[in-house]
C-alpha positions as CSV (number, residue, x, y, z in Angstrom):
1,M,12.5,82.8,73.2
2,S,9.4,82.9,73.1
3,K,6.0,81.4,74.2
4,M,4.8,80.4,71.5
5,K,7.8,79.3,69.7
6,A,9.0,77.3,73.0
7,L,5.8,75.5,72.6
8,F,6.5,74.8,69.3
9,V,9.8,73.0,69.9
10,M,8.9,71.4,72.9
11,L,5.6,69.7,70.2
12,V,8.4,68.6,67.6
13,C,10.8,67.2,70.7
14,A,7.4,65.5,71.8
15,S,7.2,64.0,68.6
16,A,10.0,63.0,67.6
17,V,10.5,60.7,70.4
18,W,6.6,60.1,71.5
19,P,5.9,56.2,69.8
20,E,3.0,55.5,67.1
21,T,0.2,53.5,67.4
22,A,-0.4,50.4,65.5
23,L,-2.9,52.2,63.5
24,E,-0.8,54.5,62.3
25,I,1.7,52.1,61.6
26,I,-0.4,50.7,59.9
27,R,-1.5,52.8,57.9
28,R,2.1,53.8,56.8
29,V,2.7,50.5,56.1
30,D,-0.4,50.0,53.5
31,E,0.5,53.7,52.3
32,R,3.7,51.9,51.5
33,Q,2.4,48.9,49.5
34,Y,0.1,51.1,47.8
35,S,-0.5,50.7,44.1
36,K,-3.2,51.4,41.3
37,T,-2.0,48.5,39.4
38,S,0.3,46.6,39.5
39,E,1.6,43.3,37.5
40,Q,3.9,41.0,38.0
41,T,5.6,37.2,37.3
42,M,6.4,35.2,39.8
43,L,7.9,32.2,40.8
44,M,6.7,29.7,43.2
45,R,9.0,26.8,44.8
46,V,6.9,24.6,46.6
47,Y,9.2,22.0,48.8
48,P,8.0,18.9,50.3
49,S,10.2,19.5,53.2
50,M,12.2,22.3,55.7
51,A,15.7,19.8,55.0
52,S,15.5,18.9,51.4
53,D,14.9,20.1,47.8
54,S,14.1,16.8,46.6
55,G,11.1,16.9,45.3
56,L,10.7,20.6,44.4
57,R,8.1,21.1,42.3
58,E,8.1,25.0,40.3
59,F,5.5,26.9,38.6
60,R,5.1,30.4,36.9
61,I,2.6,33.0,37.7
62,S,2.0,36.3,35.9
63,S,-0.3,38.6,38.0
64,V,-2.0,41.7,37.9
65,S,-3.6,43.2,40.8
66,R,-5.7,46.5,41.1
67,G,-5.7,48.8,44.4
68,N,-5.9,46.8,47.2
69,D,-8.6,44.6,46.6
70,E,-8.8,43.0,43.0
71,T,-6.3,40.3,42.4
72,F,-6.3,38.1,39.1
73,M,-3.3,35.4,38.7
74,V,-2.6,32.7,35.8
75,F,-0.6,29.5,36.0
76,E,1.8,29.4,32.9
77,E,4.0,26.5,33.8
78,P,4.1,24.0,34.1
79,R,1.4,22.5,30.9
80,T,-0.1,19.9,33.6
81,I,-1.6,23.5,34.9
82,K,-1.5,26.4,32.7
83,G,-3.8,28.3,32.0
84,M,-5.3,27.8,35.9
85,K,-6.8,31.4,36.5
86,I,-7.5,32.7,40.5
87,L,-9.7,35.9,40.6
88,S,-9.5,37.6,43.5
89,R,-11.8,40.7,44.9
90,G,-12.2,41.5,48.0
91,D,-13.1,38.3,50.6
92,D,-14.6,36.3,47.7
93,R,-12.3,33.9,45.5
94,W,-12.9,32.2,42.0
95,V,-10.7,29.3,40.6
96,H,-10.8,28.5,36.4
97,F,-9.4,25.0,35.8
98,P,-8.9,25.4,32.0
99,S,-8.8,20.8,32.0
100,T,-12.5,21.1,32.6
101,G,-13.9,24.7,31.4
102,R,-14.9,25.1,34.9
103,V,-15.8,28.1,37.0
104,R,-15.5,26.6,41.1
105,K,-16.3,29.9,43.5
106,I,-14.1,29.5,47.2
107,V,-16.3,29.8,49.8
108,G,-16.4,28.8,53.3
109,E,-14.3,26.1,54.8
110,S,-12.4,25.8,51.5
111,K,-10.8,29.6,51.7
112,K,-8.5,27.8,54.4
113,Q,-7.2,25.0,52.2
114,S,-4.3,25.4,49.2
115,V,-4.1,26.3,46.2
116,Q,-5.7,23.0,44.2
117,G,-2.9,21.1,42.0
118,V,-1.0,23.7,44.2
119,G,-0.9,21.8,46.7
120,G,2.3,24.5,49.0
121,D,1.3,26.3,52.5
122,F,-0.2,29.5,50.9
123,S,-3.7,29.1,50.8
124,Y,-6.7,30.4,49.1
125,E,-7.4,33.1,52.4
126,D,-3.7,34.1,52.1
127,L,-4.0,35.0,47.8
128,G,-6.4,37.8,48.8
129,G,-6.2,41.5,49.2
130,G,-7.2,44.7,51.3
131,T,-5.4,46.3,53.7
132,L,-3.9,45.6,57.1
133,E,-6.4,48.6,58.9
134,E,-9.1,47.3,56.9
135,D,-8.4,43.5,57.4
136,Y,-7.1,43.9,61.3
137,R,-7.8,45.2,64.8
138,T,-4.7,45.7,65.9
139,R,-2.9,46.7,69.2
140,L,1.1,47.3,69.3
141,L,2.8,44.4,71.3
142,D,6.5,45.6,71.4
143,E,8.0,48.9,69.9
144,S,11.6,48.1,71.4
145,G,14.6,47.9,69.1
146,S,14.7,48.2,65.2
147,K,11.1,46.9,64.8
148,Y,7.7,47.2,65.8
149,I,5.9,44.0,66.9
150,I,1.7,44.6,66.0
151,E,-0.5,41.9,66.3
152,G,-3.7,41.7,64.0
153,I,-7.2,40.2,64.6
154,P,-9.0,39.7,61.8
155,V,-12.4,41.2,61.2
156,Q,-13.8,38.7,59.0
157,D,-15.4,36.1,61.3
158,D,-14.4,33.0,59.0
159,S,-11.1,34.1,58.7
160,A,-8.5,31.2,58.8
161,Y,-6.6,32.7,62.4
162,T,-7.3,33.6,65.4
163,R,-4.4,35.9,65.3
164,V,-1.8,37.4,62.8
165,V,0.9,38.7,64.3
166,F,3.4,41.5,62.3
167,E,7.4,42.5,62.6
168,I,7.7,45.6,60.9
169,E,11.3,47.9,60.3
170,K,11.4,51.0,61.6
171,G,11.8,54.3,59.8
172,S,11.4,51.9,56.3
173,Y,7.9,50.5,57.5
174,R,8.6,47.0,55.6
175,I,7.1,44.3,57.2
176,L,9.9,41.4,57.6
177,K,7.6,38.6,59.1
178,M,3.6,37.7,60.0
179,E,3.3,34.6,62.1
180,F,-0.1,33.1,61.8
181,H,-2.1,31.4,64.6
182,T,-5.3,29.0,64.4
183,E,-7.6,28.4,67.2
184,K,-6.6,24.2,66.9
185,E,-3.0,24.6,65.9
186,G,-2.0,27.4,67.3
187,H,1.3,29.1,66.2
188,L,0.8,27.2,62.5
189,K,2.5,29.0,59.5
190,D,5.3,32.2,59.2
191,L,5.8,34.0,56.5
192,F,8.8,36.0,56.0
193,F,9.6,38.7,53.8
194,R,13.4,38.8,52.5
195,D,15.7,40.8,48.9
196,Y,13.5,44.1,49.0
197,T,14.8,45.3,45.8
198,V,13.6,48.2,43.2
199,M,11.7,46.7,40.5
200,G,9.1,49.4,38.0
201,G,10.5,52.5,40.1
202,R,9.1,50.9,43.2
203,E,11.2,48.6,46.2
204,I,9.5,45.5,47.0
205,A,10.0,42.6,48.6
206,G,12.0,40.4,46.6
207,S,11.8,37.3,48.2
208,M,8.3,35.5,50.4
209,E,8.7,32.0,51.7
210,M,6.1,30.6,54.2
211,I,7.3,27.9,56.5
212,N,4.6,25.3,57.7
213,L,6.0,24.7,61.4
214,E,2.7,22.2,61.3
215,R,3.7,20.4,58.5
216,E,7.3,21.5,58.7
217,R,7.3,22.3,54.7
218,R,8.0,25.2,52.5
219,T,6.9,27.5,50.0
220,K,9.1,30.5,48.5
221,V,7.8,32.8,46.1
222,L,10.4,34.7,43.7
223,I,9.7,38.4,42.3
224,L,11.4,37.9,38.7
225,E,10.0,41.0,37.4
226,A,7.9,43.8,38.3
227,R,5.7,47.0,36.9
228,F,3.2,49.5,38.5
229,D,1.0,51.9,37.8
230,R,0.1,50.6,33.8
231,A,-3.6,50.8,32.5
232,V,-4.5,46.7,33.3
233,D,-8.0,45.0,31.4
234,E,-11.3,45.8,32.9
235,K,-12.5,41.9,32.2
236,L,-9.4,40.2,34.0
237,F,-11.3,41.3,37.0
238,N,-14.8,40.7,36.1
239,P,-15.8,36.9,37.7
240,T,-18.1,36.4,34.2
241,R,-15.3,37.4,32.7
242,F,-11.5,36.8,33.6
243,Y,-11.5,32.9,32.5
244,R,-12.2,34.4,29.0
């Protein structure tokens, strides 16, 4: 065997066992999740407690996203909240309330609150887009077994969270779980990604469940329909036009 061929074999073998860095892993996750546009119909179920379905509230939502940073959501049901719209662009959020016609920009501490009129365990900040690479400074905590465990420190100083811990499945680069930690509450919430399935020609999590450890309650989102890479209306992502 020539020296050049031997070196090539050694490099191939080494690459097969050499551990990936946190940056390499999250880039693969971002690549897996990226689409030019996406359109989804979702059912959000807000449970008042962990153990009981009593008092369950359901919300039907349509969502349109463009790239990683722009998301437009409209609540279709129930009638009491029908027509409420939320626009996310980067770190900015706007909400349109159909009952008053008012548009409110969500800033500062308000981003940490749950959606007005909905409640539940997803905050305005949780509903935003972005990529893991852009949003967090990351380091690999563990790679044993079938999962990578990665810690992310938010880049934005006004983030509701001090750290987020990701569980990522090896090979598929699916996100399985996110742990949200705050300075005051510590380990506050867990977000589970389940029921991976193919919709619109892409594999996505069919359900996401946010567990609020402090309040002992949960909110579940079911993806009913998803389509990708189709033309979408430009005005949906314009803060001065999205609510018209």
